[in-house]
N, C-alpha and C positions, 0 to 999 in steps of 0.2 A: 472183632469184639467177641470175647469168649463168653461162655454160658454164665460163669460166676459174675463177671462184670455186668452182664445184662440183668441178672437177677438183683444185684445190688442197686443198679440204676432204677429199676422198676420200683423197688421198695422205697427209695428216696423220693421218687415222684409221687407215689401214693401218700407218703407221710406229709410231704409238702402240701399236696392238695387237701388232705384231711385237715391239716393245721389251718389252712386258709379258709376252708369251709366252716370250721368250728369258730373261727374268729368273726365270721360275717353272719352266721345264722345259728340260732335265732338272734336277731339284732337287739331285742329287748323283751322284757316280760311284763305282762299286765295281770293284775289280780282284780277281778270284778266281783263286787259284793251285790247280792240280791236277796230278796225275801219272797217266800211263797205264802206268807201269812199276812199280806197287806191287801189293800184295795184291789179287786180283781183286774181293773184296767191297768194298774201298775204291774201286776204279775204278767199280764199279756205283753206289756211293753218289754219287760225283762226277758221273756222267752224269745221275742223277736230280736232283741238286741244281742243276746248271746249267739243266736244263729248268724246274725249279720256280721259280728266281729270275728266269730270263728271262721266264717267263709273267707275273711280277709287274711287268715293265716296260711292260706294255700302257698306251698313252696317253702314252708317253715320260716317265713320272714320274721315272725315274732310269735311269742307264746301268749296265749290267752287262757288263763286259768280262771275258774269261777268258784265261788263258795257262797252258801246260804247260811253260814255260821259266822255271825258277827264277832264271835270270840277269836276268830282268826285275825282280827285287827289288833295285833300285838307286835312288839319289837322283833321277836325272832322270826315271825312270818314275813313281815313287811320288808326286812332287809334283803330279801331275795327278789324284790320287784322294783322296777323303775317307775311304775305307774299304778296307782290305785284308782279303780273306777267304781263309782257308786251308782247303780242302776235304779234302785227303788228303795234304798235303805240308808241308814246313817248310824253313827255310834250311839249306843244306848246307855252305857254307864261310864263312870269316871275313868276306869282303867282303859276302856276303848277310846275315850276322848283324849286321854293323855298320850296314848300311843300314836293316834292320828296327828295330833299337834306336833309331837316330837318328829315324826316322819316328815311332815311338811316343812318344819323349821330347819330341818337338816337337808333340804334340797329334794325331797320326794315330790312326785307328781300326782295330781288329782284331776280326774275328769268326772264331773258330776252332772247327772240328769235330773230335771224336774223336782221330785219330792226330796231328793237328797239334800237340797238347800232349804227345805221348809224349816222355818223357825217362827215362834210367836212369843208372846209375853211370858209364857210358862217354860220356855226352853232353858233359861238360866245358864247360858254358855256364852259369856261375853267374847271369848276368843273366836268362836264360830261367827258371831255377828260381825266382828271386825274383818274376818277372813272373807266373808261374802260381800263386804262393802257397806255394812251398816244398815241394810234394809231388812225390816221385819215384814213377814207376810201381811198384806193389807186386804186384798180382795182378788177375786177370780171371776172368769166368765163361766156360765153353765147354761145349757149343756156344752160339752166339748165341741169346738168348731174349727174349721180351717180359718186361717188369718193371713192378711197381707202383712208381710214383714219388710222393713227397710234395712238395707245394709249400710251401716253407719260409716264404715271404713273399708273401701274396696282395695286398699293398698296393703292391708294386713294379710299375712300368710294364710290365715284361717278363712278369709272371705275373698281372697284374690280369685278373680274369674267368675264371681257370682254377679248376677244382674243387680241393678240398683234396688229393685224390689222383686219379691216373688211370693207366691201363695204357698204357705206351709200347710201340710195336711192337718186333719182334725186333731186337736189337742185341747187340754184344759190349760189356760194361760194364767200365770200368777202375776200380780202386780205387788211391788214392794214399797214400803214407806219408812224412811225417805228413799228416794230412788238411789240405787247404787251409783248412778252417774255423778252424783254430787261429791263423791269421794275422788280426790286427786289421784289415788293409786288404782282406780278402777278404769279399765279400758273397755267401753261398750262397743261391741262389734255388730250386733243386730238388735233391732227394736220392733215392737208392735207399732204398726202404722196408725196414726190418728184417724185415718180413713175408715178404720174398723168401728169406731165409736158411733153410737152406743153399742157395746159388744156383749152379747149374751141375750138370753130370754128369761131365765129364772133368776140367775145371778148375773149382774151387769157391771162391766167396767165402763163407766160413762166418759172418762177423760183421763188425762194425766200421762206422765212419762212412764214407759213400760219397757225397759231393757229385757231382752230374752236370751242374749248370749253375751257373756263378758268374762274378763280375766282380771284378777287382782295382781298387779305388776310386782308386788312384794313376794309373790310365790310363783311356783310353777304349776299353774292351775287354769282350768277353764270350766265354765258352767254353761249348760244349755237347758233352757226351760222345757224343751220338748221331752216327752216321756210318759204320756197318758194314752193308753189304748194300743191297738194293733195296726195303726195306719202310719206310724211315724216314719217307717222306712219305705214308704210307697211313692216317694218323689225323688227324682234324680238330682235335682238342685239341692234339696236338703241332705240327701245322702252324701253329696260332694262336700257339703259343709261339715258333716259329722266326721267324715274321713280326714279332711284337712285339719280339723281340730285335734284329732288323735295324733296325726303326724307332727303338728306344731308343738303340742304340749310334751311330747316325748323327746323332741329334738332341740328344744329351746330352754335355756336356764332362765331363772327369774329376772336376770338382767337383759334378756333378749338375745344373748349370745347363742349361736347354733353350735351344737356338738353332736357327735355320732357315738352310738353305743357299739 
């Protein structure tokens, strides 16, 4: 084998390896929105969450970009990402609302934590209410506390391998009215156990259905009520849930079909 042939062969191998690597890594891109101007405990969560997810990008498996500018919620920006994550913020004006709705209705992915789903009688966004399963914020426990959670469906990819129940770290838990579970297009994966009731000291959840992790099967989305304070990522079982939720929402379309980026 002469020198020229060897050189050509090396170049071909390098090009093929480069093409293969570029096709596989990064597998997908996430854009996470957060605010530094919200409740301190929500800022603490966002700081921890950014570190947690950035640590998962080791090996360039995926891109995790962050922004504290909600104006980045626009068509031009979103088209570059397979998943939008909302850590402690949500759209503020009609332009941002329209961009988010368009993104989701065209197959975009959403991973929301805690306050990203907050809505009440003053929100005036019917689409969001439907997107989240029809539930308006009703009440919460206070102060933040750990809670016993029930895994509603252990066969789902997000909860597969989790125990029937587990103790989730300290969090402020929201209850919604009506419960999202009442909607046929809502799949509840994890709920607050009734064994917690009455739950709280100052503000009390005395009873009722309280889903804390669910998905709207009409969209590629998942919501986790965890997201208050700096203890959310302190438990291996919950960390497993959070990672499984990321993998599921990025790899599954709204019809439940699995696809790869």
